[in-house]
N, C-alpha and C positions, 0 to 999 in steps of 0.2 A: 504493500500500499504506499510506503514511503517513497519508492521508486516512481510510482504513478504520479504522486503528487509534485515530486521534484519534477519531473518530466512536465508536468501541466505548468509549472512555475518558470521553468525555462521557456516553454513554448510562449507563454505570455511576454517574458522578457524579450524573445527574438521579436514577436510581433510590435513590441513598444519601440524597438531600436531601428526598425525600418519603416514606421508607421509613415503614411504619406500624407502631409497635410492634415493630420489627425484634427478631427473635428469632434468626437464624442467617445464616449466609453461606455459600454453596457454592462450590466450584470444580467446574466442570462439564468433563468430557472424554469422548472416545468417537469415534465412535460407530459402531453398525450400525444399517443401514437395509435393510428388506426392501421392495419394490416389489409389490404386490397383482397388477398386471397386467404383461403384456409385448407394450404395444401397439405393432403392426408391427415386431417384433424389436428394440426400443430397447434391452432390457437386454443384449444381446450387445455394444453399444458404450458401454457404463458403464466408469469406471475403477474400481481397487480392487475387482473382483470377487472373492466368496469362494466362491459357489455356483457350479457348471458352467453353470447358464442364465444366470448375470449379475443375477438380481433381488435376491440379498443381496449388499449391498456393505458394505466397512468405509470410513466417510467421516470423517478426522480433524476434529475439532471441539474448540474450546475456548471455555470461557464462564464466567459468574459469575451466581448468582443471589442475590436478597435473598428471604428466607422468613420468614413469619408462620405460627405453628402453636400454635394455643390448646389442643391435644389433641382438639377437636370437629371444626374446620376448618381448612384449609391454604389459604394465598395465596403463589403464587410469581411473581416477574418475572426473567426470564431474559434477556440478551443474549448474543449468540454470533457466531464468526466460525469458518469451516471451509471444507470443501470439498463441493462439489454433486455430484452423480451423476456427472459427466463430469470431476470431478477440478478443477473451475475455483472461485474466490474466491466464497464466499458469506458475508454479515452479516445478522444478524437479531435478532429479540426475540420472546418468547413470554410468555404470561401463563397460569397455571393456578390455578384454585380448585376446592375439593370438599371432602370429609368425610374425617377421619382415622377409620380403622376399627381398633380395636384399639390399640396403641401406635405400630405401626410401619409400616401400610400407609395409603396416601392413595389415593383413588378420586375422580376428578371429569372435569372438561372442560379442555381446553387451546386456545388461540388466538393467532395473531400470525402473523408472516410472515418472509421474507428476501429479499434481494436477490440476483440473480445475473445473469451474464452469459449471455444468450439466445442469443448469437452462438456460443457454444462448442457448444451444443446444435445450432445449425442446420448447422455444421461437419461434424457426425456425422450429418446427417440424422434429428434427433430433434426431434419438436413439443415444446418445452418447456411445462410446466404453469404459465404465469403468468397472472394475472387482469388484470395492466396491464402495460405497457412504457414506458419511458423512454428512448427511443434504442435501444440495446443492452441496457439493464438491464431484466431482469423482476421483476416482484412476484410472490412464490410464498407462497399462503397456507396457513397452519397452522391446522388445525381438526380436532380428534378427543377421543378420551376419553383421560384421564392416569390410568395405574396406577404408582405409586411405592411401593418398598419400601426400609426402612431397616434398616440392620445396626449397631447400637449399639457401639462401641468402650467409651465411658462416657456420662455424663451431658451431656457437652459435644462430643463427637466421634462422627461416624457416616459410614459409607458408604451411599450411596442409589443404587440402581437405577431410573434414569427411564425411563418407556416411555410413547410417544405412539401411539395406534392409530387410524387414519382407514381410509377404505375405499380410498384410493389408496397409502399406504405404512405401515409401522409403523417407529418409530424407538427405539432405546435408548441410553442414554449413562449413564456413571456419574459421581455426585458425592461430593466429600468435604466434608462439612459440620461447620462449628464454630457451636456455638451459645454466644451470648454473655449 
């Protein structure tokens, strides 16, 4: 666990040192994940189920994001740590970029990935969605559309609903943003 937290701190430090015209930082929390398919009954074996069929889960997640927004485009680098669909530790990162629509809506793309313990899925007879494995650690890709909406408290503080939509899952988290 210490190694994972150290990796998260190092990743945040790297993002901070190469930040391009940093405009705001966000504390990310949540989230909700909806699995589009229930392949071989896997969703019944997930942890933190919210829906009766197990496809909607609440998966605890904490992260930080470095956000650039010039009113026309946005760019966001996020590092996070949390629980995957079976309640095991995951750690990862994601990059989002796209257009700012109006003042509060962001629409674009998201890509990244996270590491998870594939043996925790195997123990429940679930085929993990990993594109590469390193021992029992799997690399899971994140690729989809980003749709984010800000609720501004004032010019320097806001709450944002972050949504990533992909053909496999959709995920929603909340961010508390601080503009500097």
